[in-house]
C-alpha positions in Angstrom: 83.6 71.8 110.0 83.9 68.9 107.5 81.0 67.2 105.8 79.6 64.2 107.7 78.8 61.0 105.9 75.4 62.0 104.6 76.8 65.3 103.3 79.7 63.5 101.6 77.2 61.1 100.0 75.2 64.0 98.7 78.3 65.7 97.3 79.3 62.5 95.6 76.0 62.3 93.9 76.4 65.9 92.7 80.2 66.6 92.4 81.5 70.1 93.2 84.4 72.2 91.8 86.1 75.3 93.2 84.9 78.7 91.9 86.7 81.6 93.5 87.9 79.3 96.2 84.4 78.0 97.1 83.1 74.6 96.2 80.1 74.8 93.8 78.0 71.8 92.5 78.2 71.0 88.9 74.5 70.0 88.7 71.7 72.2 87.5 68.1 72.7 88.4 66.8 69.3 87.1 69.5 67.4 89.0 68.7 69.3 92.2 65.0 68.5 91.8 65.7 64.8 91.4 68.0 64.8 94.4 65.4 66.5 96.5 62.7 64.0 95.5 65.0 61.1 96.3 66.0 62.5 99.7 62.3 63.1 100.6 61.6 59.5 99.8 64.6 58.4 101.9 63.3 60.5 104.8 59.8 59.0 104.7 61.5 55.5 104.8 63.7 56.7 107.7 66.9 56.3 105.7 68.0 59.9 106.0 69.9 60.4 109.3 70.1 64.2 109.1 68.7 66.9 106.8 70.5 67.7 103.5 71.5 71.4 103.6 71.4 73.3 100.3 73.0 76.7 100.0 73.3 79.0 97.0 76.4 80.5 95.3 76.5 83.9 93.7 78.9 86.8 93.7 77.9 87.9 97.2 78.5 84.3 98.5 82.0 84.1 97.0 82.9 87.5 98.5 81.6 86.5 102.0 83.3 83.1 101.8 86.7 84.8 101.2 86.2 87.4 103.9 84.2 85.8 106.7 85.6 82.6 108.4 82.3 81.9 110.1 80.4 82.1 106.8 83.0 79.9 105.1 82.6 77.3 107.9 78.9 77.3 107.4 79.3 76.9 103.6 81.9 74.1 104.0 79.5 72.2 106.1 76.7 72.3 103.5 75.6 69.2 101.6 75.2 71.1 98.3 76.2 74.6 97.1 74.4 75.3 93.8 75.0 78.0 91.3 72.3 80.6 92.0 74.1 83.4 90.2 74.9 83.4 86.5 78.3 84.9 87.2 79.2 81.6 88.9 78.2 79.6 85.9 80.1 82.0 83.6 83.2 81.7 85.6 83.0 77.9 85.4 83.0 78.2 81.6 85.9 80.7 81.4 88.2 79.1 84.0 90.0 75.7 83.7 88.1 72.7 85.0 84.6 71.1 84.6 81.7 73.3 83.7 78.6 73.8 85.8 75.6 72.3 84.0 73.5 75.5 84.2 72.2 78.2 86.6 69.8 77.0 89.3 68.4 80.3 90.5 66.6 79.8 93.7 63.7 81.9 92.5 63.2 79.4 89.7 64.1 76.3 91.7 61.4 76.8 94.2 58.8 76.4 91.4 60.5 73.2 90.1 60.6 72.0 93.7 57.0 72.8 94.3 55.9 70.9 91.2 57.9 67.9 92.3 56.7 68.1 95.9 53.1 68.4 94.9 53.4 65.3 92.8 55.1 63.3 95.6 52.9 64.3 98.5 55.8 66.3 100.1 55.3 69.5 102.2 57.1 72.8 102.6 57.7 75.2 105.5 58.5 78.8 104.7 60.7 80.7 107.2 61.6 84.3 106.5 60.6 87.7 105.2 58.1 90.1 106.8 54.9 88.5 108.1 52.8 90.0 105.3 55.2 88.9 102.6 55.5 85.5 104.1 51.7 85.1 104.2 51.4 86.2 100.6 54.2 83.9 99.5 52.3 81.0 101.0 49.1 82.1 99.3 50.9 82.3 96.0 52.3 78.8 96.3 48.9 77.4 97.3 47.2 79.2 94.4 49.8 78.2 91.8 50.2 74.6 93.1 46.9 73.5 94.6 48.2 70.0 95.4 51.3 71.3 97.3 51.1 70.9 101.1 52.3 73.9 103.1 53.0 72.5 106.5 53.7 75.8 108.2 55.2 79.2 107.9 56.8 82.0 110.0 58.2 85.4 109.4 61.9 86.0 109.7 62.0 88.5 112.5 63.2 86.7 115.6 66.1 86.6 118.0 68.6 83.8 118.5 66.9 83.1 121.9 63.7 82.3 120.0 65.3 79.8 117.7 64.5 76.7 119.7 60.8 77.6 119.7 60.9 78.0 116.0 62.7 74.7 115.5 60.0 73.0 117.6 57.4 74.5 115.4 59.1 73.3 112.2 59.6 69.8 113.6 56.0 69.6 114.8 54.8 70.6 111.3 56.4 67.5 109.8 57.6 69.5 106.8 59.8 67.7 104.3 61.5 70.9 102.9 62.4 74.0 104.9 62.9 77.2 103.0 65.0 79.7 105.0 64.8 83.3 103.6 66.7 85.4 106.1 69.3 86.9 103.8 73.1 86.2 103.7 74.8 85.5 106.0 72.1 85.2 108.6 70.2 82.3 106.9 73.4 80.2 106.5 74.4 80.8 110.1 70.9 79.8 111.3 70.9 76.6 109.3 74.5 75.8 110.4 73.6 76.2 114.0 70.4 74.2 113.9 70.5 71.6 111.2 71.1 68.7 113.6 68.0 69.7 115.6 65.7 69.7 112.5 64.0 66.7 111.2 63.1 67.7 107.6 64.7 66.1 104.5 66.0 69.3 102.9 66.9 72.8 104.3 67.3 75.3 101.5 68.7 78.8 101.9 66.6 81.1 99.7 67.4 84.8 100.4 64.7 87.1 99.0 62.8 84.3 97.3 59.6 85.0 99.1 59.6 88.6 97.9 60.0 87.4 94.3 57.1 84.9 94.8 54.8 87.8 95.9 56.0 90.1 93.1 57.5 92.7 95.5 60.8 92.0 93.8 60.8 91.7 90.0 63.0 89.4 87.9 65.2 90.9 85.3 64.3 90.5 81.6 65.5 87.1 80.3 68.3 88.7 78.2 69.7 90.2 81.4 69.5 86.9 83.2 71.4 85.1 80.4 74.0 87.9 80.2 74.6 87.7 84.0 73.2 91.2 84.6 70.3 90.3 86.8 72.3 91.9 89.7 72.2 95.2 87.8 68.4 95.0 87.5 68.1 94.1 91.1 70.3 97.0 92.2 68.4 99.5 90.0 64.9 98.4 91.2 65.6 97.2 94.7 66.7 99.0 97.9 69.5 101.6 97.5 72.0 99.7 99.6 72.1 96.9 97.0 74.0 99.1 94.5 77.0 99.6 96.8 76.9 95.9 97.8 76.8 94.7 94.2 79.6 97.0 93.1 81.8 96.0 96.0 81.1 92.2 95.8 81.3 92.0 92.0 84.7 93.5 91.9 85.8 91.2 94.7 84.3 88.2 92.9 86.2 89.1 89.7 89.4 89.3 91.7 88.7 86.0 93.4 88.1 84.3 90.0 91.4 85.5 88.7 93.2 84.6 91.9 91.9 81.0 92.0 91.8 80.5 88.2 93.8 77.3 88.4 92.2 75.8 91.5 89.4 73.5 90.4 
């Protein structure tokens, strides 16, 4: 599916380049925050015909993009694909073509977005994770950003048959930004299927972001983040299945970077 007019406009405001065959935005966290603020204002003025969909790019994304046509279709239909993983930023610096301004890790971006939303009377809806994790993530945001409005929240354990009920709940909440933390590729497919039914300004895929908010998942030390080794910390401290996934997708990502080295 090709980008519609609003998605093409968003991409023009934040140009993309190809990394490992997948388009990734050149803008960093500050630019993303500014775009979110502008799109929320446009929605309040009824100048945003459909939600802006914001997906994240890391090694896992690049591997899935190359191996799953359905996932690639969902990513190609996104308004913005930002550099969530340091490996994506590093590849943009090593390969020919324009550089990505900087990493915009979703676990950091949600805090920048919360500050901006609190200052502009915008609201969030949190969809995903286990019910207890979801509840504590909401509590953390409310405690950290007292002026931030949380319009609603729901855990991420539901069937496709229940999606319309969830969409109705989100729309009834009036939320400006929907955070979808269902894990790849489920969250991208959910957003891809339902974005035209939703009435928020932004829909952001955020993976395990809620678990990081609650402290159930720990961020890597800063030096590991800068060195692009946060995946190693996550694999060592997270569920065991992550080690095999990271080893597999990282090798695939390196191969994709080499293969598409001259495609920008």
